[in-house]
C-alpha positions, 0 to 999 in steps of 0.5 A: 774422449779417451776413445776418440783421441786413441782412435786419432792416434791410431790413424796417425801412426797408420798414415805415417807407416804408409807415407814411409812405405813401412813393411814388416821384417821377413823374420826376426830372431830374438828381436833382431830384424831380418828385413825384406830387403835382406831377403831380396838381396840374397834372392837377387844374388843367387839369381845372378850367380846360378852356380852358387844357387846350385851349390845351395840347391836352390832352383831360382828361376830367371827374373820375371818368373814366379818364384817358388816359395820354397826358395824364399823359405830356404833363404829365409832359413839360412838367414835365421840360422846365421843370426842364431849361430851369430849371436850364440857364438858371441855369447858363448865361451867357445872362441876360436884363436886368431889363427884357427879363425883364419884357418877355417875361413880359408878352408871354406873359401877352398870348399866354396871354389871346389864347389863352384868350379873356379876362382873367378866365380868366387870373385863375383860373389860380394864380400859381404855375402863371403863374410856371412858365409865364413861366419856361419861356418866358423860360428857353427864349427866353434860351437858344435865340433867338440859335441859327441855324436850322441849328444849332437841332435839334443845340443842343436835343439837346445841351441836353437830352441833358445831362440825366439823366432818370428816369421812374417806369414807371407813366407810361412811359419818357423818350425821349431822342430826342424829349424826351418821356414815352412812355406804356407803358400802354394809352391809358386806365386805369380810375378817377379821376385820383387813382387813376391818379397814385398808381399804383393 
């Protein structure tokens, strides 16, 4: 009887998940999810802003063309690094003053403007992405800028190694030695970006 009830409950769970089109997260960092929608949004942004993609050294194909698995792996790696740095900064005592924070954010925007070639291109980038980009720089600078060169590698290893990272196998596996997502799939897969990112 208990076995029957368990089977029925399992079917109800599966049916419920299917009904709401649930999909597993692309990755998680200490239990905090990076959703497929997050990853899709970054890919769409890079596609809409080829200069930005070039600045990140990403070869993003036009809509409808096969998406290299390396592209999604690289974007997911950036998301994971962002989450690790953000969580580490919030729990660290290495906090910047308001003036230091603002100065660093201004420097990031200046560097981005120089990389893209114009303020008009920077203005096209959504504020949410710019905020994430500046956060990533500010957090990494606060955590690592005062680390001696001889201790840098071990400090980074300790920082990133302290997090539990899981990656949906559709996008590859997390390499804990190099702190990056390594795609297991062939270099390219068929279909549009949306088909790739929902795991068709």
